[in-house]
DRENDREN-345536 format. One record per residue (C-alpha): x, y, z; residue number from 1. Coordinates in nm, 4 decimals. Layout:
X=X; Y=Y; Z=Z; lummi=NUM .
...
//
This chain:
X=2.3914; Y=9.1714; Z=-4.1514; lummi=1 .
X=2.3784; Y=8.8087; Z=-4.2530; lummi=2 .
X=2.4890; Y=8.5160; Z=-4.0225; lummi=3 .
X=2.6832; Y=8.2288; Z=-4.1738; lummi=4 .
X=2.4641; Y=7.9316; Z=-4.2476; lummi=5 .
X=2.7120; Y=7.6660; Z=-4.1210; lummi=6 .
X=2.7034; Y=7.7803; Z=-3.7543; lummi=7 .
X=2.3321; Y=7.6914; Z=-3.7090; lummi=8 .
X=2.3858; Y=7.3575; Z=-3.8705; lummi=9 .
X=2.6718; Y=7.2764; Z=-3.6305; lummi=10 .
X=2.4540; Y=7.3558; Z=-3.3306; lummi=11 .
X=2.1825; Y=7.1227; Z=-3.4565; lummi=12 .
X=2.4312; Y=6.8352; Z=-3.5021; lummi=13 .
X=2.5560; Y=6.8729; Z=-3.1408; lummi=14 .
X=2.2043; Y=6.8537; Z=-2.9990; lummi=15 .
X=2.1323; Y=6.5401; Z=-3.2008; lummi=16 .
X=2.4467; Y=6.3754; Z=-3.0711; lummi=17 .
X=2.3499; Y=6.4523; Z=-2.7100; lummi=18 .
X=2.0034; Y=6.3119; Z=-2.7680; lummi=19 .
X=2.1466; Y=5.9912; Z=-2.9154; lummi=20 .
X=2.3834; Y=5.9514; Z=-2.6196; lummi=21 .
X=2.0988; Y=5.9994; Z=-2.3734; lummi=22 .
X=1.8839; Y=5.7427; Z=-2.5552; lummi=23 .
X=2.1710; Y=5.4967; Z=-2.5650; lummi=24 .
X=2.2436; Y=5.5512; Z=-2.1942; lummi=25 .
X=1.8766; Y=5.4921; Z=-2.1146; lummi=26 .
X=1.8755; Y=5.1748; Z=-2.3202; lummi=27 .
X=2.1928; Y=5.0532; Z=-2.1526; lummi=28 .
X=2.0409; Y=5.1257; Z=-1.8111; lummi=29 .
X=1.7272; Y=4.9312; Z=-1.8997; lummi=30 .
X=1.9384; Y=4.6426; Z=-2.0290; lummi=31 .
X=2.1510; Y=4.6456; Z=-1.7141; lummi=32 .
X=1.8434; Y=4.6546; Z=-1.4904; lummi=33 .
X=1.6766; Y=4.3772; Z=-1.6873; lummi=34 .
X=1.9928; Y=4.1682; Z=-1.6753; lummi=35 .
X=2.0255; Y=4.2189; Z=-1.3003; lummi=36 .
X=1.6616; Y=4.1280; Z=-1.2409; lummi=37 .
X=1.6951; Y=3.8231; Z=-1.4660; lummi=38 .
X=2.0083; Y=3.7127; Z=-1.2829; lummi=39 .
X=1.8424; Y=3.7614; Z=-0.9467; lummi=40 .
X=1.5379; Y=3.5668; Z=-1.0590; lummi=41 .
X=1.7538; Y=3.2869; Z=-1.1954; lummi=42 .
X=1.9453; Y=3.2810; Z=-0.8693; lummi=43 .
X=1.6199; Y=3.2498; Z=-0.6768; lummi=44 .
X=1.4980; Y=2.9816; Z=-0.9145; lummi=45 .
X=1.8235; Y=2.7915; Z=-0.8737; lummi=46 .
X=1.7991; Y=2.8181; Z=-0.4959; lummi=47 .
X=1.4369; Y=2.7058; Z=-0.4959; lummi=48 .
X=1.5195; Y=2.4178; Z=-0.7275; lummi=49 .
X=1.8103; Y=2.3161; Z=-0.5048; lummi=50 .
X=1.5950; Y=2.3232; Z=-0.1914; lummi=51 .
X=1.3159; Y=2.1390; Z=-0.3708; lummi=52 .
X=1.5649; Y=1.8700; Z=-0.4708; lummi=53 .
X=1.6907; Y=1.8520; Z=-0.1124; lummi=54 .
X=1.3347; Y=1.8199; Z=0.0167; lummi=55 .
X=1.2705; Y=1.5407; Z=-0.2311; lummi=56 .
X=1.5902; Y=1.3649; Z=-0.1254; lummi=57 .
X=1.4862; Y=1.4007; Z=0.2394; lummi=58 .
X=1.1455; Y=1.2512; Z=0.1598; lummi=59 .
X=1.3032; Y=0.9597; Z=-0.0218; lummi=60 .
X=1.5491; Y=0.9056; Z=0.2652; lummi=61 .
X=1.2522; Y=0.8923; Z=0.5011; lummi=62 .
X=1.0796; Y=0.6468; Z=0.2694; lummi=63 .
X=1.3789; Y=0.4128; Z=0.2720; lummi=64 .
X=1.3910; Y=0.4327; Z=0.6512; lummi=65 .
X=1.0176; Y=0.3632; Z=0.6763; lummi=66 .
X=1.0337; Y=0.0601; Z=0.4455; lummi=67 .
X=1.3359; Y=-0.0810; Z=0.6301; lummi=68 .
X=1.1489; Y=-0.0447; Z=0.9607; lummi=69 .
X=0.8444; Y=-0.2188; Z=0.8148; lummi=70 .
X=1.0619; Y=-0.5170; Z=0.7262; lummi=71 .
X=1.1116; Y=-0.5977; Z=1.0956; lummi=72 .
X=0.8019; Y=-0.4659; Z=1.2683; lummi=73 .
X=0.4353; Y=-0.5434; Z=1.2602; lummi=74 .
X=0.2066; Y=-0.2641; Z=1.1396; lummi=75 .
X=-0.1300; Y=-0.3443; Z=1.3001; lummi=76 .
X=-0.3243; Y=-0.0446; Z=1.1681; lummi=77 .
X=-0.2961; Y=0.2920; Z=0.9925; lummi=78 .
X=-0.0615; Y=0.5180; Z=1.1856; lummi=79 .
X=0.1098; Y=0.8541; Z=1.1297; lummi=80 .
X=0.4539; Y=0.9103; Z=1.2799; lummi=81 .
X=0.5732; Y=1.2690; Z=1.3206; lummi=82 .
X=0.8625; Y=1.4152; Z=1.5145; lummi=83 .
X=0.7575; Y=1.4660; Z=1.8759; lummi=84 .
X=0.4545; Y=1.2388; Z=1.8445; lummi=85 .
X=0.5226; Y=0.8667; Z=1.8182; lummi=86 .
X=0.2168; Y=0.6495; Z=1.8813; lummi=87 .
X=0.2358; Y=0.2712; Z=1.9002; lummi=88 .
X=0.3449; Y=0.1168; Z=1.5722; lummi=89 .
X=0.5990; Y=0.3880; Z=1.4873; lummi=90 .
X=0.9775; Y=0.3762; Z=1.4600; lummi=91 .
X=1.1461; Y=0.4785; Z=1.7833; lummi=92 .
X=1.3381; Y=0.7690; Z=1.6268; lummi=93 .
X=1.2635; Y=1.0165; Z=1.3504; lummi=94 .
X=1.5689; Y=1.2237; Z=1.2652; lummi=95 .
X=1.5991; Y=1.5687; Z=1.1063; lummi=96 .
X=1.7892; Y=1.5786; Z=0.7763; lummi=97 .
X=2.0133; Y=1.8806; Z=0.7004; lummi=98 .
X=2.0879; Y=1.9778; Z=0.3405; lummi=99 .
X=2.4572; Y=1.9914; Z=0.2626; lummi=100 .
X=2.4285; Y=2.2754; Z=0.0093; lummi=101 .
X=2.1757; Y=2.5143; Z=0.1637; lummi=102 .
X=2.1989; Y=2.4290; Z=0.5320; lummi=103 .
X=1.8183; Y=2.3962; Z=0.5443; lummi=104 .
X=1.6856; Y=2.1328; Z=0.7855; lummi=105 .
X=1.4056; Y=1.9014; Z=0.6757; lummi=106 .
X=1.1606; Y=1.7236; Z=0.9053; lummi=107 .
X=0.9830; Y=1.4191; Z=0.7717; lummi=108 .
X=0.6565; Y=1.2491; Z=0.8625; lummi=109 .
X=0.5928; Y=0.8813; Z=0.7961; lummi=110 .
X=0.2465; Y=0.7406; Z=0.7386; lummi=111 .
X=0.1628; Y=0.3703; Z=0.7244; lummi=112 .
X=-0.1797; Y=0.3117; Z=0.5698; lummi=113 .
X=-0.2950; Y=-0.0439; Z=0.6315; lummi=114 .
X=-0.4824; Y=-0.1997; Z=0.3419; lummi=115 .
X=-0.6439; Y=-0.5369; Z=0.2880; lummi=116 .
X=-0.3303; Y=-0.6993; Z=0.1492; lummi=117 .
X=-0.0647; Y=-0.4262; Z=0.1499; lummi=118 .
X=0.0589; Y=-0.1199; Z=0.3353; lummi=119 .
X=0.1030; Y=0.2196; Z=0.1700; lummi=120 .
X=0.4138; Y=0.3884; Z=0.3074; lummi=121 .
X=0.4312; Y=0.7666; Z=0.2646; lummi=122 .
X=0.7187; Y=0.9949; Z=0.3603; lummi=123 .
X=0.6581; Y=1.3718; Z=0.3625; lummi=124 .
X=0.9480; Y=1.6141; Z=0.4152; lummi=125 .
X=0.9214; Y=1.9870; Z=0.4873; lummi=126 .
X=1.1702; Y=2.2613; Z=0.5658; lummi=127 .
X=1.2139; Y=2.3309; Z=0.9349; lummi=128 .
X=1.2622; Y=2.7062; Z=0.8768; lummi=129 .
X=1.0427; Y=2.7355; Z=0.5671; lummi=130 .
X=0.7532; Y=2.4915; Z=0.5668; lummi=131 .
X=0.6595; Y=2.5918; Z=0.2113; lummi=132 .
X=0.9501; Y=2.3772; Z=0.0936; lummi=133 .
X=0.7988; Y=2.0297; Z=0.0905; lummi=134 .
X=0.8061; Y=1.7007; Z=-0.0966; lummi=135 .
X=0.6653; Y=1.3507; Z=-0.0576; lummi=136 .
X=0.7365; Y=0.9978; Z=-0.1739; lummi=137 .
X=0.5309; Y=0.6846; Z=-0.1377; lummi=138 .
X=0.5409; Y=0.3158; Z=-0.2134; lummi=139 .
X=0.3458; Y=0.0029; Z=-0.1285; lummi=140 .
X=0.4855; Y=-0.2918; Z=0.0655; lummi=141 .
X=0.3464; Y=-0.6339; Z=0.1392; lummi=142 .
X=0.4083; Y=-0.7706; Z=0.4882; lummi=143 .
X=0.4466; Y=-1.1433; Z=0.5413; lummi=144 .
X=0.4288; Y=-1.2709; Z=0.9008; lummi=145 .
X=0.7483; Y=-1.4340; Z=1.0225; lummi=146 .
X=0.6985; Y=-1.7169; Z=1.2696; lummi=147 .
X=0.9287; Y=-1.7853; Z=1.5613; lummi=148 .
X=0.7386; Y=-2.1132; Z=1.5955; lummi=149 .
X=0.5831; Y=-2.3385; Z=1.3374; lummi=150 .
X=0.2083; Y=-2.2869; Z=1.3143; lummi=151 .
X=0.0431; Y=-2.5406; Z=1.5447; lummi=152 .
X=0.3611; Y=-2.5959; Z=1.7453; lummi=153 .
X=0.2980; Y=-2.7097; Z=2.1042; lummi=154 .
X=0.4956; Y=-2.5953; Z=2.4053; lummi=155 .
X=0.7883; Y=-2.8272; Z=2.4775; lummi=156 .
X=0.8092; Y=-3.0074; Z=2.8133; lummi=157 .
X=0.9699; Y=-2.8358; Z=3.1148; lummi=158 .
X=1.3169; Y=-2.9740; Z=3.0363; lummi=159 .
X=1.4658; Y=-2.9921; Z=2.6835; lummi=160 .
X=1.8273; Y=-3.1131; Z=2.6853; lummi=161 .
X=2.0439; Y=-3.1825; Z=2.3806; lummi=162 .
X=2.2711; Y=-3.3915; Z=2.6051; lummi=163 .
X=2.2151; Y=-3.5526; Z=2.9439; lummi=164 .
X=2.1757; Y=-3.4650; Z=3.3127; lummi=165 .
X=2.5320; Y=-3.4985; Z=3.4417; lummi=166 .
X=2.4433; Y=-3.5728; Z=3.8055; lummi=167 .
X=2.1213; Y=-3.6781; Z=3.9739; lummi=168 .
X=1.9157; Y=-3.4146; Z=4.1533; lummi=169 .
X=1.9314; Y=-3.3835; Z=4.5301; lummi=170 .
X=1.7234; Y=-3.1815; Z=4.7743; lummi=171 .
X=1.3888; Y=-3.2565; Z=4.6020; lummi=172 .
X=1.3514; Y=-2.9892; Z=4.3326; lummi=173 .
X=1.0066; Y=-3.0022; Z=4.1700; lummi=174 .
X=0.8687; Y=-3.0501; Z=3.8211; lummi=175 .
X=0.4958; Y=-3.0112; Z=3.7616; lummi=176 .
X=0.3237; Y=-3.1549; Z=3.4548; lummi=177 .
X=-0.0313; Y=-3.1039; Z=3.3321; lummi=178 .
X=-0.0903; Y=-3.4737; Z=3.2760; lummi=179 .
X=0.0720; Y=-3.7761; Z=3.4360; lummi=180 .
X=0.1431; Y=-3.9180; Z=3.0892; lummi=181 .
X=0.3336; Y=-3.6088; Z=2.9714; lummi=182 .
X=0.7112; Y=-3.6043; Z=2.9438; lummi=183 .
X=0.8886; Y=-3.4070; Z=3.2122; lummi=184 .
X=1.2098; Y=-3.4103; Z=3.0098; lummi=185 .
X=1.3209; Y=-3.4857; Z=2.6540; lummi=186 .
X=1.6764; Y=-3.5344; Z=2.5339; lummi=187 .
X=1.8504; Y=-3.5333; Z=2.1987; lummi=188 .
X=2.0795; Y=-3.8099; Z=2.3266; lummi=189 .
X=1.8833; Y=-4.0823; Z=2.5094; lummi=190 .
X=1.5669; Y=-4.1342; Z=2.7123; lummi=191 .
X=1.6964; Y=-4.3659; Z=2.9829; lummi=192 .
X=1.7922; Y=-4.3320; Z=3.3479; lummi=193 .
X=2.1620; Y=-4.3394; Z=3.2627; lummi=194 .
X=2.1325; Y=-4.0185; Z=3.0561; lummi=195 .
X=1.8418; Y=-3.8633; Z=3.2468; lummi=196 .
X=1.8626; Y=-3.9698; Z=3.6123; lummi=197 .
X=1.5707; Y=-3.8603; Z=3.8305; lummi=198 .
X=1.7479; Y=-3.8611; Z=4.1661; lummi=199 .
X=1.5441; Y=-3.6635; Z=4.4194; lummi=200 .
X=1.3495; Y=-3.4733; Z=4.1550; lummi=201 .
X=0.9789; Y=-3.4814; Z=4.2431; lummi=202 .
X=0.7259; Y=-3.4932; Z=3.9593; lummi=203 .
X=0.3681; Y=-3.3882; Z=4.0358; lummi=204 .
X=0.0605; Y=-3.3126; Z=3.8272; lummi=205 .
X=-0.1204; Y=-2.9825; Z=3.8489; lummi=206 .
X=-0.4230; Y=-2.8188; Z=3.6892; lummi=207 .
X=-0.4943; Y=-2.4483; Z=3.6491; lummi=208 .
X=-0.8473; Y=-2.4654; Z=3.7868; lummi=209 .
X=-0.9144; Y=-2.0910; Z=3.7917; lummi=210 .
X=-0.7322; Y=-2.0217; Z=3.4648; lummi=211 .
X=-0.5138; Y=-1.7431; Z=3.6040; lummi=212 .
X=-0.1936; Y=-1.8949; Z=3.4643; lummi=213 .
X=-0.0260; Y=-1.9635; Z=3.7983; lummi=214 .
X=-0.0087; Y=-2.2645; Z=4.0281; lummi=215 .
X=-0.2239; Y=-2.1723; Z=4.3256; lummi=216 .
X=-0.2611; Y=-2.3594; Z=4.6510; lummi=217 .
X=-0.4881; Y=-2.6596; Z=4.6041; lummi=218 .
X=-0.4124; Y=-2.6979; Z=4.2322; lummi=219 .
X=-0.1439; Y=-2.9615; Z=4.2809; lummi=220 .
X=-0.2403; Y=-3.3201; Z=4.2038; lummi=221 .
X=-0.0776; Y=-3.6551; Z=4.2632; lummi=222 .
X=0.2833; Y=-3.7593; Z=4.2256; lummi=223 .
X=0.3604; Y=-3.9197; Z=3.8919; lummi=224 .
X=0.6456; Y=-4.0842; Z=3.7049; lummi=225 .
X=0.9474; Y=-3.9064; Z=3.5642; lummi=226 .
X=0.8574; Y=-3.9591; Z=3.1996; lummi=227 .
X=1.1424; Y=-3.9201; Z=2.9540; lummi=228 .
X=1.1449; Y=-3.8776; Z=2.5759; lummi=229 .
X=1.3775; Y=-3.7988; Z=2.2882; lummi=230 .
X=1.3764; Y=-3.5569; Z=1.9957; lummi=231 .
X=1.5550; Y=-3.5849; Z=1.6591; lummi=232 .
X=1.8320; Y=-3.3728; Z=1.5124; lummi=233 .
X=2.1111; Y=-3.4226; Z=1.7658; lummi=234 .
X=2.4013; Y=-3.4121; Z=1.7499; lummi=235 .
X=2.4002; Y=-3.1046; Z=1.5333; lummi=236 .
X=2.4422; Y=-2.7285; Z=1.5505; lummi=237 .
X=2.1622; Y=-2.5748; Z=1.7583; lummi=238 .
X=1.9694; Y=-2.9032; Z=1.7431; lummi=239 .
X=1.7644; Y=-2.8255; Z=2.0554; lummi=240 .
X=1.6773; Y=-2.4800; Z=1.9226; lummi=241 .
X=1.5825; Y=-2.6169; Z=1.5824; lummi=242 .
X=1.3567; Y=-2.8770; Z=1.7425; lummi=243 .
X=1.1472; Y=-2.6099; Z=1.9168; lummi=244 .
X=1.1732; Y=-2.3063; Z=1.6895; lummi=245 .
X=1.1201; Y=-2.2434; Z=1.3207; lummi=246 .
X=1.3272; Y=-1.9233; Z=1.3010; lummi=247 .
X=1.7078; Y=-1.9579; Z=1.2928; lummi=248 .
X=1.8717; Y=-1.8588; Z=1.6206; lummi=249 .
X=2.0798; Y=-1.5885; Z=1.4514; lummi=250 .
X=1.7655; Y=-1.4221; Z=1.3146; lummi=251 .
X=1.5952; Y=-1.4243; Z=1.6546; lummi=252 .
X=1.9002; Y=-1.2634; Z=1.8173; lummi=253 .
X=1.9222; Y=-1.0053; Z=1.5382; lummi=254 .
X=1.5561; Y=-0.9084; Z=1.5703; lummi=255 .
X=1.5757; Y=-0.8851; Z=1.9506; lummi=256 .
X=1.8892; Y=-0.6720; Z=1.9210; lummi=257 .
X=1.7274; Y=-0.4413; Z=1.6638; lummi=258 .
X=1.4376; Y=-0.3916; Z=1.9054; lummi=259 .
X=1.6766; Y=-0.2928; Z=2.1853; lummi=260 .
X=1.6028; Y=-0.6081; Z=2.3844; lummi=261 .
X=1.9576; Y=-0.6853; Z=2.4977; lummi=262 .
X=1.9848; Y=-0.6820; Z=2.8763; lummi=263 .
X=2.2622; Y=-0.7337; Z=3.1291; lummi=264 .
X=2.1594; Y=-0.6265; Z=3.4782; lummi=265 .
X=1.8464; Y=-0.4364; Z=3.3751; lummi=266 .
X=1.6083; Y=-0.7085; Z=3.2564; lummi=267 .
X=1.2617; Y=-0.5464; Z=3.2666; lummi=268 .
X=1.0096; Y=-0.7013; Z=3.5022; lummi=269 .
X=0.6680; Y=-0.8109; Z=3.3830; lummi=270 .
X=0.5604; Y=-0.8708; Z=3.0234; lummi=271 .
X=0.7433; Y=-0.7293; Z=2.7237; lummi=272 .
X=0.6164; Y=-0.3829; Z=2.6355; lummi=273 .
X=0.7162; Y=-0.4068; Z=2.2689; lummi=274 .
X=0.7537; Y=-0.6799; Z=2.0107; lummi=275 .
X=0.9232; Y=-0.9139; Z=1.9763; lummi=276 .
X=0.9023; Y=-1.0641; Z=2.3258; lummi=277 .
X=1.2554; Y=-1.1978; Z=2.2841; lummi=278 .
X=1.5359; Y=-1.0917; Z=2.5190; lummi=279 .
X=1.9079; Y=-1.1496; Z=2.4706; lummi=280 .
X=2.0679; Y=-1.1964; Z=2.8142; lummi=281 .
X=2.4153; Y=-1.0407; Z=2.8164; lummi=282 .
X=2.4992; Y=-1.1554; Z=3.1684; lummi=283 .
X=2.7291; Y=-1.4342; Z=3.2839; lummi=284 .
X=2.5334; Y=-1.4668; Z=3.6072; lummi=285 .
X=2.4305; Y=-1.5594; Z=3.8543; lummi=286 .
X=2.1086; Y=-1.3728; Z=3.7803; lummi=287 .
X=1.9195; Y=-1.2563; Z=4.0885; lummi=288 .
X=1.6203; Y=-1.0349; Z=4.1569; lummi=289 .
X=1.8612; Y=-0.7366; Z=4.1670; lummi=290 .
X=1.9248; Y=-0.7909; Z=3.7937; lummi=291 .
X=1.5561; Y=-0.7294; Z=3.7182; lummi=292 .
X=1.4579; Y=-0.3644; Z=3.6739; lummi=293 .
X=1.1300; Y=-0.1828; Z=3.7281; lummi=294 .
X=0.8334; Y=-0.2110; Z=3.9587; lummi=295 .
X=0.5668; Y=-0.4681; Z=3.8683; lummi=296 .
X=0.2572; Y=-0.6017; Z=4.0426; lummi=297 .
X=-0.0353; Y=-0.8205; Z=3.9476; lummi=298 .
X=-0.1521; Y=-1.1778; Z=3.9543; lummi=299 .
X=0.1591; Y=-1.3915; Z=3.9666; lummi=300 .
X=0.3811; Y=-1.0906; Z=3.8958; lummi=301 .
X=0.6172; Y=-0.8881; Z=4.1120; lummi=302 .
X=0.9388; Y=-0.6954; Z=4.0599; lummi=303 .
X=1.1386; Y=-1.0200; Z=4.0490; lummi=304 .
X=0.9279; Y=-1.1617; Z=3.7634; lummi=305 .
X=1.0158; Y=-1.1792; Z=3.3932; lummi=306 .
X=0.7118; Y=-1.2176; Z=3.1705; lummi=307 .
X=0.3603; Y=-1.2671; Z=3.3019; lummi=308 .
X=0.0871; Y=-1.5341; Z=3.2975; lummi=309 .
X=-0.0255; Y=-1.5766; Z=2.9352; lummi=310 .
X=0.2334; Y=-1.3136; Z=2.8300; lummi=311 .
X=0.5518; Y=-1.5220; Z=2.8147; lummi=312 .
X=0.8990; Y=-1.4095; Z=2.7098; lummi=313 .
X=1.1796; Y=-1.5965; Z=2.5341; lummi=314 .
X=1.5183; Y=-1.5434; Z=2.7014; lummi=315 .
X=1.8244; Y=-1.6281; Z=2.4898; lummi=316 .
X=2.1611; Y=-1.6734; Z=2.6607; lummi=317 .
X=2.4300; Y=-1.6689; Z=2.3872; lummi=318 .
X=2.7231; Y=-1.9058; Z=2.4308; lummi=319 .
X=2.9555; Y=-1.6099; Z=2.4941; lummi=320 .
X=2.7831; Y=-1.5646; Z=2.8311; lummi=321 .
X=2.8204; Y=-1.9282; Z=2.9345; lummi=322 .
X=2.5548; Y=-2.0792; Z=3.1578; lummi=323 .
X=2.4370; Y=-1.8229; Z=3.4151; lummi=324 .
X=2.2232; Y=-1.9552; Z=3.6986; lummi=325 .
X=1.8818; Y=-1.8014; Z=3.7564; lummi=326 .
X=1.8715; Y=-1.8033; Z=4.1340; lummi=327 .
X=1.5828; Y=-1.8496; Z=4.3759; lummi=328 .
X=1.3363; Y=-1.5655; Z=4.4189; lummi=329 .
X=1.3141; Y=-1.5119; Z=4.0409; lummi=330 .
X=1.0087; Y=-1.6254; Z=3.8416; lummi=331 .
X=1.0091; Y=-1.6580; Z=3.4617; lummi=332 .
X=0.7049; Y=-1.7049; Z=3.2406; lummi=333 .
X=0.8176; Y=-1.8402; Z=2.9061; lummi=334 .
X=1.1232; Y=-2.0176; Z=2.7674; lummi=335 .
X=1.4906; Y=-1.9882; Z=2.8621; lummi=336 .
X=1.7450; Y=-2.1040; Z=2.6034; lummi=337 .
X=2.1166; Y=-2.1706; Z=2.6681; lummi=338 .
X=2.3271; Y=-2.1810; Z=2.3508; lummi=339 .
X=2.6456; Y=-2.3142; Z=2.5136; lummi=340 .
X=2.7089; Y=-2.6823; Z=2.4491; lummi=341 .
X=2.9568; Y=-2.7239; Z=2.7361; lummi=342 .
X=2.9200; Y=-2.4680; Z=3.0170; lummi=343 .
X=2.5952; Y=-2.6006; Z=3.1656; lummi=344 .
X=2.7330; Y=-2.9527; Z=3.2222; lummi=345 .
X=2.9003; Y=-2.8322; Z=3.5419; lummi=346 .
X=2.6636; Y=-2.5456; Z=3.6210; lummi=347 .
X=2.3064; Y=-2.6470; Z=3.6896; lummi=348 .
X=1.9889; Y=-2.4546; Z=3.7496; lummi=349 .
X=2.0040; Y=-2.1969; Z=4.0265; lummi=350 .
X=1.6639; Y=-2.2281; Z=4.1929; lummi=351 .
X=1.4280; Y=-1.9996; Z=3.9983; lummi=352 .
X=1.0682; Y=-2.0927; Z=3.9131; lummi=353 .
X=0.9875; Y=-2.1369; Z=3.5438; lummi=354 .
X=0.6375; Y=-2.1468; Z=3.3986; lummi=355 .
X=0.7217; Y=-2.2936; Z=3.0607; lummi=356 .
X=1.0416; Y=-2.4605; Z=2.9507; lummi=357 .
X=1.4203; Y=-2.4473; Z=2.9791; lummi=358 .
X=1.6281; Y=-2.5546; Z=2.6775; lummi=359 .
X=1.9947; Y=-2.6519; Z=2.6909; lummi=360 .
X=2.2145; Y=-2.7186; Z=2.3852; lummi=361 .
X=2.4426; Y=-2.9513; Z=2.5818; lummi=362 .
X=2.4346; Y=-3.1483; Z=2.9033; lummi=363 .
X=2.3227; Y=-2.9857; Z=3.2273; lummi=364 .
X=2.4035; Y=-3.0380; Z=3.5939; lummi=365 .
X=2.1374; Y=-3.1000; Z=3.8596; lummi=366 .
X=1.9015; Y=-2.8198; Z=3.9701; lummi=367 .
X=1.9027; Y=-2.6702; Z=4.3192; lummi=368 .
X=1.6587; Y=-2.7860; Z=4.5840; lummi=369 .
X=1.4073; Y=-2.4995; Z=4.5533; lummi=370 .
X=1.3810; Y=-2.5110; Z=4.1746; lummi=371 .
X=1.0362; Y=-2.5419; Z=4.0164; lummi=372 .
X=0.9763; Y=-2.6315; Z=3.6520; lummi=373 .
X=0.6068; Y=-2.5942; Z=3.5714; lummi=374 .
X=0.4554; Y=-2.7140; Z=3.2445; lummi=375 .
X=0.2197; Y=-2.4584; Z=3.0866; lummi=376 .
X=-0.0056; Y=-2.5147; Z=2.7878; lummi=377 .
X=0.0317; Y=-2.1643; Z=2.6405; lummi=378 .
X=-0.1013; Y=-2.2743; Z=2.3021; lummi=379 .
X=-0.4468; Y=-2.3221; Z=2.4537; lummi=380 .
X=-0.4836; Y=-1.9454; Z=2.4274; lummi=381 .
X=-0.3879; Y=-1.9401; Z=2.0577; lummi=382 .
X=-0.0913; Y=-1.9700; Z=1.8242; lummi=383 .
X=0.2414; Y=-1.9529; Z=2.0081; lummi=384 .
X=0.3610; Y=-1.6728; Z=1.7797; lummi=385 .
X=0.0730; Y=-1.4608; Z=1.9075; lummi=386 .
X=0.1110; Y=-1.5679; Z=2.2706; lummi=387 .
X=0.4815; Y=-1.4856; Z=2.2672; lummi=388 .
X=0.4096; Y=-1.1497; Z=2.0971; lummi=389 .
X=0.6708; Y=-1.2053; Z=1.8310; lummi=390 .
X=0.5206; Y=-0.9246; Z=1.6203; lummi=391 .
X=0.7644; Y=-0.9839; Z=1.3352; lummi=392 .
X=0.7004; Y=-0.9322; Z=0.9658; lummi=393 .
X=0.9067; Y=-0.9249; Z=0.6496; lummi=394 .
X=0.8112; Y=-0.6458; Z=0.4098; lummi=395 .
X=0.8634; Y=-0.6636; Z=0.0348; lummi=396 .
X=0.8289; Y=-0.3525; Z=-0.1777; lummi=397 .
X=0.5696; Y=-0.4064; Z=-0.4505; lummi=398 .
X=0.7318; Y=-0.3240; Z=-0.7892; lummi=399 .
X=0.5862; Y=-0.0374; Z=-0.9894; lummi=400 .
X=0.4194; Y=0.1405; Z=-0.6979; lummi=401 .
X=0.6774; Y=0.4129; Z=-0.6329; lummi=402 .
X=0.5550; Y=0.7679; Z=-0.6818; lummi=403 .
X=0.6661; Y=1.1175; Z=-0.5866; lummi=404 .
X=0.4801; Y=1.4447; Z=-0.6004; lummi=405 .
//
């Protein structure tokens, strides 16, 4: 018996169709798998690129912060500033930056490398959760010292008054000068007894025989004349300030404020622990020993002392706080400046001891009986900007030195 030829041929065509379908399904599976893997890889690449960009942005943010800090602070030597470890010469705070897209946090480290004529500033950022995500930026800046005083400036006499003494002293307050020919007081108005009456103010010479910066027993000399002088520039805005200082008053206040040196009833005792040694006094007074914070000891220093021998401080009393008295029991090493042109005319000195100078922008009333104004030749130890620990620099970014990697 013979089988029809067409039945075998039909079976062969069905098997071929199945084989083609299987091959096509396999190809489609491979394509789908490849597409999925490619998509996943691209997703990872996009995520890595996004985090790398965030790390770079964090590094550049740190660089901007570091350069801005260098514009107001002295960088004495190479120093590395990392979160949790802030040696001297570092910004007070290093923040953590959080990416807005990924939620990753980035910690940055700042490094100041001191060169012969420039400072290399480097900012390195790394992921807090994944430290393999990192970036860095760097630039070079040139620091130019900023002087509070003119180079070669001498300390002013114990009293510097833009106006006059409104009433003669009573009760024998004391002024001590280093030489009988030195001025005890200078005025921007006049140098006569009508403007600057002596009254009961005693003027005596003294000499720091042992060089410890304080007036010890036996170092007082003979009584001398109440020598008066004048200085130019008055009347005028801040004429007394401008006579003594090179830096504008507004800049000095701004720099002290940026350093956190604004004090009301918590003026730190002893020398300034950070530059600049400029304090803004936000206190209408009277200022007593209770307004001085901390515990201090040493030669000529106790817990009622502001500044220290050969480590003076500049105290600025803005006009908004009037003319607070510094009462007896308080000792100041340095310079006290009163911006008000009117409030001190009826509010004199409260009895504190000053090693240095007091500057008034207007007229001033008589000092109390126990007051002591002691002339000190701080510049004998070096430039006044160094002695007063101004520690201020302006930093300029050097063009063409930016680099990231």
